[in-house]
C-alpha positions as CSV (number, residue, x, y, z in Angstrom):
1,M,-0.3,0.0,0.0
2,T,1.6,3.4,-1.0
3,G,1.2,6.3,0.9
4,R,-0.3,9.7,-0.3
5,R,2.1,11.7,-2.1
6,R,3.0,15.1,-0.6
7,S,4.4,18.5,-1.9
8,I,7.9,19.4,-1.2
9,P,8.1,22.6,0.8
10,W,9.2,25.6,-0.5
11,D,10.8,28.7,1.3
12,E,11.0,32.3,-0.2
13,E,14.8,31.7,-0.3
14,G,14.9,28.8,-2.4
15,F,12.1,30.1,-5.1
16,L,14.2,34.2,-5.6
17,A,17.4,31.8,-5.7
18,A,15.7,29.0,-8.7
19,F,14.1,32.7,-10.2
20,A,17.2,34.9,-10.4
21,R,18.9,31.5,-11.9
22,W,16.2,30.8,-14.5
23,Q,16.0,34.4,-15.6
24,D,20.1,34.5,-15.9
25,L,19.1,31.0,-18.2
26,V,16.5,33.1,-20.5
27,A,19.3,36.4,-21.0
28,T,22.2,33.5,-22.0
29,P,22.1,32.6,-25.9
30,P,20.5,29.3,-26.2
31,A,23.8,27.7,-27.9
32,S,25.4,28.0,-24.9
33,R,22.7,26.6,-22.7
34,R,22.9,22.7,-21.4
35,A,20.3,20.4,-21.7
36,N,17.3,21.3,-19.5
37,P,19.9,23.5,-17.2
38,M,16.8,23.9,-14.5
39,A,16.6,20.2,-13.8
40,S,20.3,20.7,-13.1
41,Y,20.6,23.3,-11.5
42,F,17.9,22.0,-8.6
43,V,19.7,18.5,-8.8
44,E,22.9,19.8,-7.8
45,R,21.4,22.5,-5.1
46,Y,18.8,19.7,-3.4
47,G,20.8,16.1,-4.7
48,R,18.9,14.1,-6.9
49,T,15.9,13.0,-5.4
50,R,14.9,16.3,-3.4
51,G,16.4,18.1,-6.7
52,L,13.9,16.4,-8.8
53,A,10.9,16.9,-6.8
54,H,12.3,20.8,-6.3
55,F,12.1,20.9,-10.2
56,T,8.5,19.2,-10.3
57,R,7.5,22.4,-8.4
58,W,8.9,24.8,-10.4
59,L,7.4,23.2,-13.4
60,K,4.0,23.6,-11.6
61,I,4.4,27.2,-10.6
62,G,5.6,28.1,-14.2
63,D,2.8,26.2,-15.2
64,F,0.6,28.8,-12.8
65,L,1.9,31.6,-14.1
66,A,1.7,31.1,-18.0
67,R,-2.2,30.0,-17.6
68,H,-2.9,33.0,-15.1
69,I,-0.7,36.2,-16.1
70,V,-3.0,38.3,-17.2
71,R,-5.1,37.9,-14.0
72,L,-2.2,38.3,-12.0
73,Q,-1.2,41.7,-13.8
74,R,-4.4,42.9,-13.2
75,E,-4.5,42.0,-9.5
76,G,-1.1,44.1,-9.7
77,L,0.5,40.8,-8.3
78,V,2.8,40.7,-11.3
79,W,4.2,43.2,-13.3
80,A,7.2,43.6,-15.7
81,T,10.3,46.2,-15.0
82,A,11.5,48.8,-17.6
83,D,13.5,46.5,-18.6
84,G,11.4,43.8,-19.3
85,A,12.2,41.4,-16.2
86,L,9.5,39.8,-14.1
87,E,8.6,41.0,-10.7
88,M,6.2,39.2,-8.1
89,R,4.7,40.6,-4.6
90,E,6.0,39.3,-2.0
91,D,3.1,37.4,-0.8
92,L,2.4,35.7,-4.3
93,I,6.0,34.2,-3.7
94,T,5.1,32.7,-0.2
95,A,1.5,31.8,-1.8
96,L,3.6,30.2,-4.4
97,C,6.0,28.2,-2.1
98,R,3.3,27.2,0.1
99,V,0.2,26.5,-1.6
100,P,-0.7,22.3,-2.2
101,P,-1.0,21.5,-5.8
102,R,-4.8,19.9,-6.6
103,L,-5.3,17.5,-9.4
104,N,-1.1,17.9,-9.7
105,R,-1.9,21.8,-10.5
106,L,-2.1,25.2,-8.3
107,V,-5.3,26.9,-8.3
108,L,-5.9,30.4,-8.7
109,A,-8.7,30.7,-5.8
110,D,-6.1,28.6,-3.2
111,V,-3.3,30.7,-4.3
112,L,-5.6,34.2,-4.3
113,A,-6.6,33.2,-1.1
114,R,-3.3,32.7,0.7
115,V,-2.2,35.8,-0.7
116,R,-5.3,38.1,0.6
117,P,-7.2,36.9,3.5
118,P,-10.7,36.3,2.6
119,Q,-13.0,39.8,3.2
120,S,-15.9,39.2,5.4
121,R,-18.8,39.8,3.1
122,P,-22.6,40.3,4.2
123,H,-24.2,37.0,3.7
124,P,-26.7,37.6,0.3
125,R,-30.4,37.3,0.6
126,P,-31.9,33.4,1.1
127,R,-33.4,32.8,-2.8
128,S,-36.7,31.4,-2.8
129,H,-35.9,28.6,-4.8
130,P,-32.2,26.8,-4.9
131,R,-30.4,27.2,-7.8
132,S,-29.4,24.1,-9.5
133,R,-25.7,23.3,-10.6
134,S,-24.7,21.8,-14.6
135,P,-23.0,18.8,-14.1
136,R,-20.5,20.7,-16.6
137,R,-19.6,24.0,-15.0
138,E,-16.5,25.9,-15.7
139,V,-13.9,24.8,-12.9
140,D,-10.8,26.7,-12.3
141,R,-7.8,23.7,-12.7
């Protein structure tokens, strides 16, 4: 019987170091890069087993940013500097490092809940009839 896989915990320092390395790699010409330099970076830093787990987390964060970059920019969580570098708010970095993935992905609602604590909202008026849910409703994955 196998145990449930858990995500490897990240800290902000490790994320910022990897992010700086990634920005350096993007700036280097493709001809001088090694094959999969970020995977090599994580294996060198953390060892093979933990390094590959960190690399997997890095890919999930990259996938999340690619899927939600427009929304994150609109929210003021991500922006480009004058020289074209990507900058992020510190609490977004913390959320990306600590939110556990669901169905092998980071979910926007989970990340935003970590970035901004839920605000107290007045309860909506009760409806006279309950709203039925469509079995094919849109879900952020």
